[in-house]
C-alpha positions as CSV (number, residue, x, y, z in Angstrom):
1,M,134.4,81.2,82.3
2,S,137.1,82.9,80.2
3,L,138.4,81.2,77.0
4,E,142.1,80.5,76.9
5,Q,143.7,83.6,75.6
6,K,145.3,82.6,72.3
7,K,144.6,86.0,70.7
8,Q,142.9,89.3,71.3
9,Y,139.2,88.7,70.4
10,T,137.0,91.2,68.7
11,V,133.3,91.6,68.0
12,D,133.8,89.7,64.8
13,D,134.6,86.7,66.8
14,I,131.4,87.0,68.7
15,Y,129.4,87.1,65.5
16,E,131.3,84.0,64.2
17,L,130.1,81.9,67.2
18,P,127.7,79.1,66.3
19,D,124.0,79.8,66.6
20,G,122.8,79.4,70.2
21,V,126.3,80.0,71.7
22,R,126.5,83.3,73.7
23,A,129.6,85.1,74.9
24,E,130.6,88.5,76.1
25,L,133.8,90.3,75.2
26,I,135.6,92.5,77.7
27,D,138.8,94.2,76.6
28,G,139.4,91.5,74.0
29,E,138.9,88.6,76.4
30,M,135.9,86.4,75.6
31,Y,133.7,85.0,78.3
32,M,131.2,82.2,77.4
33,M,127.7,82.5,78.9
34,A,125.7,79.7,80.4
35,P,121.9,79.7,79.8
36,P,120.1,81.5,82.6
37,G,118.0,79.5,85.0
38,R,114.3,79.9,85.7
39,N,114.7,82.1,88.8
40,H,117.1,84.4,86.9
41,Q,114.5,84.7,84.1
42,D,111.7,85.4,86.6
43,I,113.6,88.2,88.1
44,S,114.6,89.6,84.7
45,M,111.0,89.5,83.4
46,N,109.5,91.1,86.5
47,L,112.0,93.9,86.6
48,S,111.9,94.6,82.9
49,T,108.1,94.6,82.9
50,S,108.0,97.0,85.9
51,I,110.5,99.4,84.5
52,N,108.8,99.4,81.1
53,Q,105.4,100.0,82.6
54,Y,106.8,102.9,84.7
55,I,108.4,104.5,81.5
56,R,105.1,104.1,79.6
57,D,103.0,105.5,82.5
58,K,105.3,108.6,82.6
59,S,105.5,108.9,78.8
60,G,109.2,108.6,79.2
61,N,111.8,108.5,76.4
62,C,114.0,105.7,77.8
63,K,113.9,102.2,76.3
64,V,114.3,98.9,78.2
65,Y,116.0,95.9,76.7
66,A,116.4,92.5,78.3
67,A,119.2,90.1,77.3
68,P,120.2,89.1,74.8
69,F,120.7,92.7,73.7
70,A,124.1,93.8,72.4
71,V,125.8,96.7,74.1
72,F,129.0,97.9,72.4
73,L,130.1,99.6,75.6
74,N,133.2,101.5,74.5
75,N,132.3,102.0,70.8
76,D,135.2,99.7,69.9
77,D,135.5,96.2,68.7
78,E,137.0,94.8,71.9
79,T,134.1,95.1,74.4
80,Y,130.6,93.6,73.8
81,V,128.3,92.8,76.6
82,E,124.8,91.6,77.0
83,P,123.5,93.0,80.3
84,D,120.5,91.3,81.8
85,I,118.6,94.6,81.6
86,S,119.7,97.8,79.9
87,V,117.9,101.1,80.1
88,I,118.9,103.6,77.4
89,C,117.6,107.2,77.5
90,D,119.7,108.6,74.6
91,K,118.0,107.0,71.5
92,S,120.9,108.2,69.3
93,K,122.9,105.3,70.8
94,L,120.5,102.8,69.4
95,D,120.4,101.1,66.1
96,E,119.4,97.6,64.8
97,K,122.6,96.0,66.2
98,G,122.0,97.3,69.7
99,C,123.4,100.1,71.9
100,H,126.6,101.9,71.0
101,G,127.9,103.5,74.2
102,A,126.9,103.3,77.8
103,P,123.3,102.6,78.8
104,D,122.0,104.9,81.6
105,W,121.1,102.0,83.8
106,V,122.4,98.4,83.8
107,I,121.1,95.5,85.9
108,E,123.1,92.2,86.1
109,I,121.5,89.2,87.7
110,V,124.3,87.1,89.2
111,S,124.6,83.4,88.4
112,P,127.4,81.1,89.8
113,S,129.3,81.3,86.5
114,S,129.1,85.2,86.3
115,R,129.8,86.1,89.9
116,S,133.3,87.5,89.5
117,I,132.6,89.1,86.2
118,D,129.5,90.9,87.4
119,Y,131.0,92.1,90.7
120,Y,134.5,93.1,89.4
121,K,135.1,93.2,85.7
122,K,131.7,94.6,84.6
123,L,131.6,97.0,87.6
124,L,134.8,98.7,86.4
125,K,133.8,98.6,82.7
126,Y,130.4,100.1,83.4
127,K,131.8,102.8,85.6
128,T,134.5,103.9,83.2
129,A,132.2,103.7,80.2
130,G,129.7,106.2,81.7
131,V,126.8,104.0,83.0
132,R,125.0,106.2,85.5
133,E,123.5,103.4,87.7
134,Y,124.5,99.7,88.0
135,W,122.5,97.1,90.0
136,I,124.0,93.7,90.9
137,V,121.1,91.5,91.8
138,D,122.4,88.4,93.6
139,P,119.7,85.7,94.0
140,M,122.2,83.4,95.9
141,V,122.2,85.9,98.9
142,D,118.9,87.8,98.2
143,Q,120.9,91.0,97.9
144,V,121.0,94.0,95.5
145,I,124.0,96.3,95.4
146,V,123.3,99.6,93.8
147,Y,126.1,101.8,92.4
148,K,125.2,105.4,91.6
149,F,128.3,106.2,89.6
150,D,127.6,109.9,89.1
151,T,127.6,110.5,92.9
152,D,129.9,107.6,93.9
153,I,127.2,106.2,96.2
154,L,126.9,102.5,96.9
155,M,123.9,101.1,98.6
156,Q,122.9,97.5,99.6
157,Y,119.4,96.2,99.8
158,S,117.6,92.9,100.4
159,F,115.1,91.4,98.0
160,T,112.2,92.6,100.2
161,D,113.3,96.2,100.2
162,E,111.8,98.9,98.0
163,I,114.8,100.0,96.0
164,P,114.7,103.6,94.7
165,V,116.0,104.1,91.1
166,A,118.4,107.0,91.0
167,I,118.1,107.8,87.3
168,Y,114.4,108.5,88.1
169,D,115.2,110.5,91.3
170,G,113.7,107.7,93.4
171,D,110.2,108.2,91.9
172,L,110.5,104.6,90.7
173,R,110.9,102.0,93.5
174,L,111.3,98.3,92.8
175,R,111.2,95.2,94.9
176,I,112.9,92.0,93.7
177,K,110.8,89.5,95.7
178,T,107.3,90.0,94.5
179,E,105.7,86.8,96.0
C-alpha cells in the first residue's frame, strides 16, 4: 500500500519511521510493509539456509541476507528496498547500513499486499539497477518466476520443481516445497 503522495520521500523519511514500522521507498514513493506470515517466513528461512550452506560448502565469496536488510538500490536517497533475500557477491557494496547498489540475486516472496509491487515496480527497478537474477516466489499459486536479466530469459516453475540458480550456472538447484 502506497502512502498518499504529499511529497517526494527520501531515505531520511524511512529512518524517521517509528520503531517496528517498516516501509520501502521506490523512486521517492513510500510503501508500508505488513509483517510477513508464517508460511512466508518458512520459505524465506529454508531458502536462505540452503543458499548460505551452498556458498559455505563451495567456499564462495557471496553473502546472503534475509529481510529486514537495507538495499540502497540506485545509490541515491529515493530508493530503499528490503528484499526478502539478497545475495551479494561484490563485498565492496556492503557496509554496516546494508548494500549500496544492486545485489546479484534477489528473491521476493509475494504476499497479498506486495503482489503488484513485486511483480511490476520491483521487477523494473531490479532490472534497471543491474540485479542479475530475480525470483518472484508466489505462495498463493505455488509458482516461482525466474528472471535472468543478463540474458533476458524468463522461466516459470512450480514449488515442487528443482530450480537452477543462474548466477551459479545451475550448480545450485532449489525446491521451494520441502515437505
